[in-house]
TIPAKOL-544565 format. One record per residue (C-alpha): residue number from 1; residue in one letter; chain; x negated, y, z negated. Coordinates in Angstrom, 2 decimals. Each point is the difference from the previous one (the first is absolute). Layout:
% TIPAKOL-544565
(NUM, "A", "A", (X, Y, Z)),
...
% end
This chain:
% TIPAKOL-544565
(1, "M", "A", (-69.99, 132.07, -96.57)),
(2, "R", "A", (3.72, 0.50, -1.46)),
(3, "S", "A", (3.25, -0.12, 1.88)),
(4, "G", "A", (4.14, 1.13, -0.46)),
(5, "L", "A", (0.31, -3.43, 0.68)),
(6, "S", "A", (1.45, -2.26, -3.25)),
(7, "R", "A", (-0.89, -4.02, -0.03)),
(8, "T", "A", (3.31, -0.87, 1.04)),
(9, "D", "A", (-0.30, 1.86, 3.17)),
(10, "I", "A", (-2.74, -1.54, 1.09)),
(11, "Q", "A", (0.90, -3.45, -0.72)),
(12, "G", "A", (1.59, -1.62, 2.23)),
(13, "R", "A", (-2.42, 1.22, 2.81)),
(14, "I", "A", (-3.48, -1.10, -1.29)),
(15, "K", "A", (-0.19, -2.28, 2.81)),
(16, "E", "A", (0.65, 2.46, 2.59)),
(17, "L", "A", (-2.20, 2.50, -1.77)),
(18, "V", "A", (-3.36, -1.95, -0.60)),
(19, "E", "A", (0.40, -1.06, 3.63)),
(20, "G", "A", (-0.29, 3.77, 1.16)),
(21, "L", "A", (-2.49, 0.83, -2.38)),
(22, "F", "A", (-1.67, -2.82, 1.43)),
(23, "I", "A", (0.17, 0.92, 3.51)),
(24, "N", "A", (-0.65, 3.66, -0.28)),
(25, "I", "A", (-3.21, -0.13, -1.95)),
(26, "P", "A", (-2.39, -2.00, 1.33)),
(27, "S", "A", (-1.57, -2.87, -2.50)),
(28, "G", "A", (-2.65, -2.87, -0.12)),
(29, "V", "A", (-3.68, 0.01, 0.62)),
(30, "G", "A", (-0.74, 1.69, 2.95)),
(31, "S", "A", (3.31, 1.76, 0.05)),
(32, "H", "A", (0.03, 3.11, 2.39)),
(33, "R", "A", (3.00, 2.08, 2.02)),
(34, "K", "A", (0.18, -0.19, 3.64)),
(35, "D", "A", (1.88, 3.22, -0.18)),
(36, "L", "A", (-2.66, 2.22, -2.18)),
(37, "K", "A", (-2.67, 0.37, 2.40)),
(38, "L", "A", (-3.43, 2.22, -1.51)),
(39, "N", "A", (-3.04, 1.14, 1.39)),
(40, "R", "A", (-3.22, 0.71, -1.50)),
(41, "E", "A", (0.67, 3.79, -0.80)),
(42, "E", "A", (3.79, -0.22, -1.37)),
(43, "E", "A", (-1.83, -2.88, -2.54)),
(44, "R", "A", (-2.78, 2.11, -0.84)),
(45, "R", "A", (3.20, 3.02, -0.44)),
(46, "V", "A", (1.42, -2.93, -2.45)),
(47, "L", "A", (-2.78, -0.69, -2.03)),
(48, "K", "A", (-0.54, 3.78, -1.03)),
(49, "K", "A", (3.60, 0.89, 0.00)),
(50, "G", "A", (1.70, -3.00, -1.64)),
(51, "A", "A", (3.99, 0.29, -0.67)),
(52, "K", "A", (0.02, 3.20, 1.24)),
(53, "W", "A", (-0.92, -1.79, 3.54)),
(54, "A", "A", (3.14, -1.83, -0.32)),
(55, "I", "A", (1.98, 2.81, -0.93)),
(56, "E", "A", (-0.94, 2.18, 3.17)),
(57, "K", "A", (0.63, -2.93, 2.06)),
(58, "G", "A", (3.94, -0.54, -1.68)),
(59, "F", "A", (-0.80, -2.79, -2.49)),
(60, "G", "A", (1.89, 1.75, -3.09)),
(61, "S", "A", (0.45, 2.99, -1.00)),
(62, "A", "A", (-2.42, 2.65, -1.80)),
(63, "E", "A", (1.66, -0.88, -3.60)),
(64, "D", "A", (-1.41, -3.25, 0.47)),
(65, "L", "A", (-3.48, 1.50, -0.49)),
(66, "E", "A", (1.21, 1.77, -3.35)),
(67, "H", "A", (0.35, -3.64, -1.29)),
(68, "I", "A", (-3.41, -1.94, 1.18)),
(69, "E", "A", (-3.53, 0.21, -1.68)),
(70, "E", "A", (-1.95, 2.89, 1.00)),
(71, "H", "A", (3.04, 0.81, 2.72)),
(72, "G", "A", (-1.14, -2.57, 1.87)),
(73, "C", "A", (-3.44, 1.40, 0.80)),
(74, "I", "A", (-3.11, -0.35, -1.62)),
(75, "E", "A", (-2.56, 2.70, 0.65)),
(76, "G", "A", (-3.68, -0.90, 1.19)),
(77, "A", "A", (1.35, -2.88, 2.62)),
(78, "N", "A", (-2.89, 0.02, 2.67)),
(79, "P", "A", (1.03, -2.09, 2.77)),
(80, "D", "A", (-3.57, -0.09, 1.54)),
(81, "R", "A", (-1.07, -2.02, -3.47)),
(82, "V", "A", (2.62, -2.69, 1.13)),
(83, "S", "A", (-1.24, -2.93, 2.75)),
(84, "E", "A", (1.05, -0.45, 3.35)),
(85, "K", "A", (0.78, -3.11, -1.13)),
(86, "A", "A", (2.35, 1.03, -2.68)),
(87, "M", "A", (1.67, 2.45, 2.67)),
(88, "E", "A", (0.96, -2.41, 2.08)),
(89, "R", "A", (1.12, -2.45, -3.13)),
(90, "G", "A", (2.86, 2.82, -0.89)),
(91, "R", "A", (0.76, 1.12, 3.40)),
(92, "A", "A", (2.09, -2.73, 0.84)),
(93, "Q", "A", (1.35, -0.16, -3.56)),
(94, "L", "A", (1.23, 3.06, -1.49)),
(95, "G", "A", (3.47, -0.58, -0.85)),
(96, "T", "A", (0.22, -3.50, -0.60)),
(97, "L", "A", (0.01, -1.89, -3.70)),
(98, "G", "A", (-2.65, -2.26, 0.78)),
(99, "S", "A", (-0.23, -3.76, -1.62)),
(100, "G", "A", (-1.32, -1.31, -3.86)),
(101, "N", "A", (2.26, 1.84, -3.10)),
(102, "H", "A", (1.45, 2.99, 1.98)),
(103, "F", "A", (3.57, 0.16, 0.28)),
(104, "V", "A", (3.04, 2.21, 0.73)),
(105, "E", "A", (2.55, -0.87, -3.07)),
(106, "A", "A", (4.12, 1.23, -0.72)),
(107, "G", "A", (0.78, -0.28, -3.21)),
(108, "Y", "A", (2.22, 1.33, -2.47)),
(109, "V", "A", (-0.46, 1.58, -3.06)),
(110, "A", "A", (0.85, -2.71, -2.78)),
(111, "E", "A", (-0.99, 1.43, -3.42)),
(112, "V", "A", (-0.86, 3.60, -1.07)),
(113, "F", "A", (-2.23, 0.50, -2.88)),
(114, "D", "A", (0.33, 3.49, -0.34)),
(115, "E", "A", (2.39, 2.00, 1.28)),
(116, "A", "A", (-0.55, 3.67, -0.01)),
(117, "I", "A", (-3.21, -1.10, 1.83)),
(118, "A", "A", (1.87, -1.76, 2.67)),
(119, "R", "A", (2.20, 2.75, 0.60)),
(120, "T", "A", (-2.86, 2.19, 0.82)),
(121, "L", "A", (-1.31, -2.46, 2.78)),
(122, "G", "A", (3.38, -0.52, 1.07)),
(123, "L", "A", (0.35, -3.24, -1.17)),
(124, "Y", "A", (2.96, -1.85, -1.54)),
(125, "K", "A", (1.85, -3.61, -0.73)),
(126, "D", "A", (0.57, -1.76, 3.50)),
(127, "Q", "A", (-1.08, 2.52, 2.22)),
(128, "V", "A", (-2.05, -1.68, 3.09)),
(129, "T", "A", (-3.52, 0.92, 0.30)),
(130, "I", "A", (-2.88, -1.08, 2.45)),
(131, "I", "A", (-3.56, -0.76, -0.67)),
(132, "I", "A", (-3.21, 0.14, 2.62)),
(133, "H", "A", (-3.09, -1.51, -0.37)),
(134, "T", "A", (-2.76, 0.35, 2.59)),
(135, "G", "A", (-3.06, 2.04, 0.39)),
(136, "S", "A", (-2.56, 0.67, 3.00)),
(137, "R", "A", (0.02, -3.68, 1.58)),
(138, "G", "A", (-3.19, -0.57, 2.24)),
(139, "L", "A", (-1.46, 2.96, -0.05)),
(140, "G", "A", (-0.27, 0.38, -4.24)),
(141, "H", "A", (-1.19, -3.72, 0.10)),
(142, "Q", "A", (-2.58, 0.94, 2.70)),
(143, "V", "A", (-0.96, 3.33, -1.57)),
(144, "C", "A", (-0.60, -2.57, -3.07)),
(145, "D", "A", (-2.26, -2.23, 1.76)),
(146, "D", "A", (-1.80, 2.92, 1.11)),
(147, "Y", "A", (-1.23, 1.26, -2.56)),
(148, "I", "A", (-0.68, -2.59, -2.25)),
(149, "R", "A", (-3.28, -0.63, 2.12)),
(150, "V", "A", (-0.93, 3.36, -0.21)),
(151, "M", "A", (0.92, -0.03, -4.02)),
(152, "M", "A", (-2.18, -3.28, -0.06)),
(153, "N", "A", (-3.12, 1.81, 1.28)),
(154, "A", "A", (0.85, 3.00, -2.29)),
(155, "T", "A", (-0.12, -2.11, -3.22)),
(156, "R", "A", (-3.74, -1.22, 1.05)),
(157, "K", "A", (-0.75, 3.95, 1.47)),
(158, "H", "A", (0.89, 1.78, -3.12)),
(159, "Q", "A", (-1.28, -3.15, -2.46)),
(160, "I", "A", (3.85, -0.67, -1.82)),
(161, "E", "A", (0.14, -3.49, -1.62)),
(162, "L", "A", (2.78, -1.73, 0.17)),
(163, "P", "A", (1.73, -3.47, -1.97)),
(164, "D", "A", (1.39, -0.96, 3.22)),
(165, "P", "A", (-0.52, 1.23, 3.75)),
(166, "Q", "A", (3.43, 0.59, 0.32)),
(167, "L", "A", (-0.20, 3.11, -1.92)),
(168, "C", "A", (-2.29, 1.55, 2.35)),
(169, "C", "A", (0.28, 3.71, 0.23)),
(170, "A", "A", (-1.49, 3.51, 0.56)),
(171, "P", "A", (-0.22, 3.47, -1.94)),
(172, "V", "A", (2.84, 2.01, 0.23)),
(173, "S", "A", (-2.28, 2.87, 1.34)),
(174, "S", "A", (-2.08, -2.23, 2.30)),
(175, "S", "A", (0.14, 0.18, 3.74)),
(176, "E", "A", (1.40, -3.13, -0.15)),
(177, "G", "A", (2.61, 0.38, -2.06)),
(178, "K", "A", (1.08, 3.52, 1.17)),
(179, "E", "A", (0.52, -1.90, 3.29)),
(180, "Y", "A", (2.14, -2.88, -1.80)),
(181, "L", "A", (1.78, 2.60, -1.32)),
(182, "E", "A", (1.19, 1.37, 3.20)),
(183, "A", "A", (0.87, -3.39, 1.76)),
(184, "M", "A", (1.71, -0.77, -3.03)),
(185, "A", "A", (2.22, 2.94, 0.18)),
(186, "C", "A", (0.58, -0.83, 3.82)),
(187, "A", "A", (1.25, -3.01, -1.31)),
(188, "A", "A", (2.34, 1.11, -2.57)),
(189, "N", "A", (1.42, 2.19, 2.71)),
(190, "F", "A", (0.82, -2.69, 2.19)),
(191, "A", "A", (2.05, -1.93, -2.53)),
(192, "F", "A", (2.07, 3.50, -1.09)),
(193, "T", "A", (0.88, -0.01, 3.65)),
(194, "N", "A", (0.60, -3.83, 0.80)),
(195, "R", "A", (2.27, 0.26, -3.06)),
(196, "Q", "A", (1.76, 2.83, 0.96)),
(197, "M", "A", (0.37, -1.47, 3.58)),
(198, "I", "A", (1.57, -2.81, -1.99)),
(199, "T", "A", (2.32, 2.04, -2.28)),
(200, "H", "A", (1.49, 1.66, 3.08)),
(201, "W", "A", (0.61, -3.27, 1.76)),
(202, "V", "A", (1.65, -1.47, -3.37)),
(203, "R", "A", (2.25, 3.37, 0.17)),
(204, "E", "A", (0.94, -0.71, 3.83)),
(205, "T", "A", (0.91, -4.00, -1.02)),
(206, "F", "A", (2.19, 1.18, -2.66)),
(207, "E", "A", (1.68, 2.18, 2.27)),
(208, "Q", "A", (0.82, -2.47, 2.45)),
(209, "V", "A", (0.98, -2.71, -2.17)),
(210, "F", "A", (2.73, 1.82, -1.96)),
(211, "Q", "A", (0.44, 2.70, 3.00)),
(212, "K", "A", (-0.49, 3.07, -2.48)),
(213, "S", "A", (-2.28, 3.27, 0.09)),
(214, "Q", "A", (-2.81, 0.20, -1.95)),
(215, "K", "A", (2.00, 3.38, -1.49)),
(216, "D", "A", (2.68, -3.14, -1.37)),
(217, "L", "A", (-2.83, -2.37, -0.79)),
(218, "R", "A", (-1.99, 2.07, -1.74)),
(219, "L", "A", (-3.55, -1.87, 0.16)),
(220, "D", "A", (-2.37, 1.95, -1.81)),
(221, "L", "A", (-3.61, -0.45, -0.88)),
(222, "I", "A", (-0.37, -0.22, -4.04)),
(223, "Y", "A", (-3.83, -0.77, 0.00)),
(224, "D", "A", (-3.07, -1.09, 2.78)),
(225, "V", "A", (-3.00, -0.51, -2.19)),
(226, "C", "A", (-3.29, -1.50, 0.86)),
(227, "H", "A", (-1.63, -3.33, -2.14)),
(228, "N", "A", (-3.29, -0.62, 1.89)),
(229, "I", "A", (-2.08, 2.99, 0.45)),
(230, "A", "A", (-2.75, 2.52, -2.10)),
(231, "K", "A", (1.36, 2.99, -0.91)),
(232, "I", "A", (-1.99, 3.06, -1.30)),
(233, "E", "A", (1.86, 1.15, -3.01)),
(234, "T", "A", (-0.60, 1.93, -3.03)),
(235, "H", "A", (0.44, -1.97, -3.38)),
(236, "T", "A", (-0.90, 0.74, -3.96)),
(237, "V", "A", (-3.44, -1.90, -0.69)),
(238, "N", "A", (-0.66, 0.29, -3.47)),
(239, "G", "A", (1.48, 3.47, -0.69)),
(240, "K", "A", (-0.91, 1.31, 3.79)),
(241, "K", "A", (1.03, 0.56, 2.81)),
(242, "K", "A", (-1.69, -1.97, 2.72)),
(243, "K", "A", (0.35, -0.63, 3.55)),
(244, "L", "A", (0.05, -3.38, 0.62)),
(245, "C", "A", (-0.04, -2.60, 2.86)),
(246, "V", "A", (3.19, -2.76, -0.93)),
(247, "H", "A", (0.18, -2.95, 1.48)),
(248, "R", "A", (3.51, -1.65, 0.53)),
(249, "K", "A", (-0.12, -3.09, 1.55)),
(250, "G", "A", (3.68, -2.15, -1.07)),
(251, "A", "A", (0.56, 2.66, -2.27)),
(252, "T", "A", (1.61, 3.17, 0.29)),
(253, "R", "A", (0.74, 3.94, -0.72)),
(254, "A", "A", (1.93, 0.59, -3.24)),
(255, "F", "A", (-0.14, 3.62, -0.68)),
(256, "P", "A", (2.02, 1.18, -3.12)),
(257, "P", "A", (2.39, 3.20, 0.18)),
(258, "H", "A", (-1.17, 3.38, 1.23)),
(259, "H", "A", (-2.82, -1.13, 1.80)),
(260, "P", "A", (-1.05, 1.78, 2.62)),
(261, "D", "A", (-0.51, -2.19, 2.88)),
(262, "I", "A", (4.01, -1.69, -0.36)),
(263, "P", "A", (3.14, 1.17, 1.50)),
(264, "S", "A", (1.58, 3.36, -1.72)),
(265, "D", "A", (3.39, -1.66, -0.40)),
(266, "Y", "A", (-1.79, -2.79, -1.71)),
(267, "Q", "A", (-2.28, 2.12, -2.83)),
(268, "S", "A", (2.41, -0.50, -2.64)),
(269, "I", "A", (-0.31, -3.65, 0.38)),
(270, "G", "A", (-3.47, -0.89, 1.15)),
(271, "Q", "A", (-0.76, -2.33, 3.49)),
(272, "P", "A", (2.03, -2.58, 1.29)),
(273, "V", "A", (-1.76, -3.30, -0.46)),
(274, "L", "A", (0.84, -2.74, 2.29)),
(275, "I", "A", (-0.69, -3.87, -1.27)),
(276, "P", "A", (1.40, -2.49, 1.95)),
(277, "G", "A", (0.32, -3.57, -0.26)),
(278, "D", "A", (0.38, -3.08, 2.18)),
(279, "M", "A", (2.45, -0.42, 2.62)),
(280, "G", "A", (2.03, -2.44, -2.35)),
(281, "R", "A", (0.19, 1.90, -3.06)),
(282, "C", "A", (0.19, 4.05, -0.80)),
(283, "S", "A", (-1.37, 3.34, 0.25)),
(284, "Y", "A", (-0.67, 2.95, -2.24)),
(285, "V", "A", (-0.21, 3.86, 0.04)),
(286, "L", "A", (-2.03, 1.66, -2.56)),
(287, "V", "A", (-1.37, 3.26, -0.77)),
(288, "G", "A", (-3.28, 1.43, -1.41)),
(289, "T", "A", (-1.04, 0.94, -3.42)),
(290, "E", "A", (-2.39, 1.65, -1.90)),
(291, "R", "A", (-1.36, -2.99, -1.77)),
(292, "A", "A", (-1.42, -1.44, 3.86)),
(293, "M", "A", (-1.50, 3.59, 0.37)),
(294, "E", "A", (-1.89, -0.73, -3.31)),
(295, "E", "A", (-0.92, -3.43, 0.29)),
(296, "T", "A", (0.30, -1.39, 4.03)),
(297, "F", "A", (-1.23, 3.28, 1.43)),
(298, "G", "A", (3.69, 0.57, 1.07)),
(299, "S", "A", (0.79, -3.54, 1.42)),
(300, "T", "A", (1.95, -3.21, -0.47)),
(301, "C", "A", (0.09, -3.41, 1.53)),
(302, "H", "A", (1.85, -0.44, 3.55)),
(303, "G", "A", (1.59, -3.37, 0.65)),
(304, "A", "A", (0.06, -3.06, -1.93)),
(305, "G", "A", (-2.71, -1.52, 1.42)),
(306, "R", "A", (-0.87, -3.62, 1.34)),
(307, "V", "A", (-0.63, -3.12, -2.28)),
(308, "M", "A", (-0.38, -2.02, 3.37)),
(309, "S", "A", (-1.68, 0.19, 3.00)),
(310, "R", "A", (1.45, -0.28, 3.41)),
(311, "H", "A", (-1.58, -3.22, 0.29)),
(312, "Q", "A", (1.79, -1.45, -3.61)),
(313, "A", "A", (3.26, 1.60, 0.86)),
(314, "I", "A", (0.32, -2.04, 3.41)),
(315, "K", "A", (-0.93, -3.06, -2.29)),
(316, "A", "A", (2.87, 1.43, -2.54)),
(317, "A", "A", (2.56, 0.42, 3.16)),
(318, "K", "A", (-0.52, -3.57, 1.25)),
(319, "G", "A", (3.69, -1.50, 1.09)),
(320, "R", "A", (1.73, 3.01, -1.41)),
(321, "A", "A", (2.06, 2.17, 2.04)),
(322, "I", "A", (-0.64, 3.71, -1.06)),
(323, "A", "A", (2.32, 1.99, 1.83)),
(324, "R", "A", (2.69, -2.06, -1.11)),
(325, "E", "A", (-1.03, 0.41, -3.68)),
(326, "L", "A", (-0.38, 3.62, 0.34)),
(327, "E", "A", (4.06, -0.17, 1.27)),
(328, "D", "A", (0.93, -2.41, -2.63)),
(329, "K", "A", (-0.62, 3.36, -2.23)),
(330, "G", "A", (1.65, 2.18, 1.71)),
(331, "I", "A", (-2.62, 1.38, 2.29)),
(332, "V", "A", (-0.77, -0.16, 4.03)),
(333, "V", "A", (-4.18, 0.09, 0.69)),
(334, "K", "A", (-1.08, 0.12, 3.68)),
(335, "G", "A", (-3.47, -0.61, 0.87)),
(336, "A", "A", (-2.17, 0.18, 2.95)),
(337, "S", "A", (-0.83, -3.52, -0.66)),
(338, "Q", "A", (0.37, -3.10, -2.17)),
(339, "G", "A", (-3.21, 0.44, -1.41)),
(340, "T", "A", (0.44, 3.25, -1.38)),
(341, "L", "A", (2.98, -0.97, -2.11)),
(342, "V", "A", (-1.58, -3.01, -1.48)),
(343, "E", "A", (-3.38, 2.09, -0.95)),
(344, "E", "A", (2.76, 2.56, -1.34)),
(345, "I", "A", (1.54, -2.27, -2.51)),
(346, "S", "A", (1.17, 1.49, -3.26)),
(347, "D", "A", (-2.15, -2.83, -1.71)),
(348, "A", "A", (-3.16, 1.75, 1.32)),
(349, "Y", "A", (0.28, 3.21, -2.10)),
(350, "K", "A", (0.63, 0.74, -3.20)),
(351, "D", "A", (3.25, 1.22, -1.50)),
(352, "V", "A", (0.59, 3.28, 0.69)),
(353, "N", "A", (1.92, 0.58, -3.09)),
(354, "D", "A", (-3.18, -1.23, -2.26)),
(355, "V", "A", (-2.08, 2.09, 1.86)),
(356, "V", "A", (2.24, 3.46, -0.45)),
(357, "D", "A", (0.79, -0.59, -3.61)),
(358, "V", "A", (-3.95, -0.12, -0.95)),
(359, "V", "A", (-0.63, 3.52, 2.08)),
(360, "H", "A", (2.94, 1.30, -1.97)),
(361, "H", "A", (-0.75, -1.19, -2.95)),
(362, "A", "A", (-3.59, 1.30, -0.34)),
(363, "G", "A", (1.88, 3.47, 1.09)),
(364, "I", "A", (-2.04, 0.32, 3.23)),
(365, "S", "A", (3.36, 0.45, 2.12)),
(366, "R", "A", (3.46, -0.20, -0.65)),
(367, "K", "A", (2.64, -1.94, 1.39)),
(368, "V", "A", (3.02, 1.58, 1.56)),
(369, "V", "A", (1.56, -2.77, 2.02)),
(370, "K", "A", (0.37, -3.14, 1.70)),
(371, "L", "A", (0.90, -1.08, 3.24)),
(372, "V", "A", (0.81, -3.67, 1.14)),
(373, "P", "A", (-0.65, -0.28, 3.79)),
(374, "M", "A", (3.16, -1.36, 2.42)),
(375, "G", "A", (-2.08, 0.37, 3.15)),
(376, "V", "A", (-3.99, -0.71, 0.89)),
(377, "I", "A", (-1.93, 0.11, 3.08)),
(378, "K", "A", (-3.31, -1.47, -0.39)),
(379, "G", "A", (-2.81, 0.67, 2.68)),
% end
């Protein structure tokens, strides 16, 4: 999200802002909202309608949908393919951040690499921005667990030889493949709804802290895109257009200018690509390219990627005051637990600057702006 605020506007209020975000957005393992009660039928509507459900309930405006992948709703979602256990896990967790590497971050534009594209995205130097990273919570995790068992059986049934059992799979056209795609669409729609609700609470928090209206704050959604999904797309293979199932796991779309699946106001520049780093360094906004369509099925990386396991990170952080270290760098961070901050230390991740330079020089996405954190809430 972008805002109408500058870095100096919020510099003295970061602690207050982080506290407000932490109160308004439930975070951490098993977090849930006490003020949002979903019954089974309402949850089924969430899974079918996605972010449109959130808009209908007053969480944001219809303009937000223009800047969400698939307008916030993947077609073909069938709640009958989602187990009761997954439904139960999701019911209490809609509108929550969750744990691990999920976060809400307020930062600012520290560097602009392409003025013209940044202008089209409404971004400029020292402007305050917000990044939200979360997904389908326990519902999506359970859908994955449930269908791994289905896929293990399908692999044997269809006599597919695997180098590793974790690559269990089924033909897209098989009953198992079709059912999984219907269940996965439900999980994606849950995630779109979840992020839309958090977007709304981010706006409310800014209004509370700065005593300004949404009109004055201009907290607009730039883009919302998946990075753990399989999509049916058309790509050119050996000179021929083919319909493919493109799996992006820890990867994100990077569609080029004039692609029909990106918003009308981004047609001239390509799809916005979001590559977050860690809570102590920086993140980037890039745009997709034609080269990505030719070389990587319209994909690029999503995030810096870990170099340490969570257990290794805990050992590396022993005796260190992580929140204090970050505060010394001008970053206020609040986690649902001390353990989360320790597991998510900067040392546990590759340097996102290096990662982004690789994809930029490879031509599969193009740098637009660099964002530096000022305040972060972690699950």
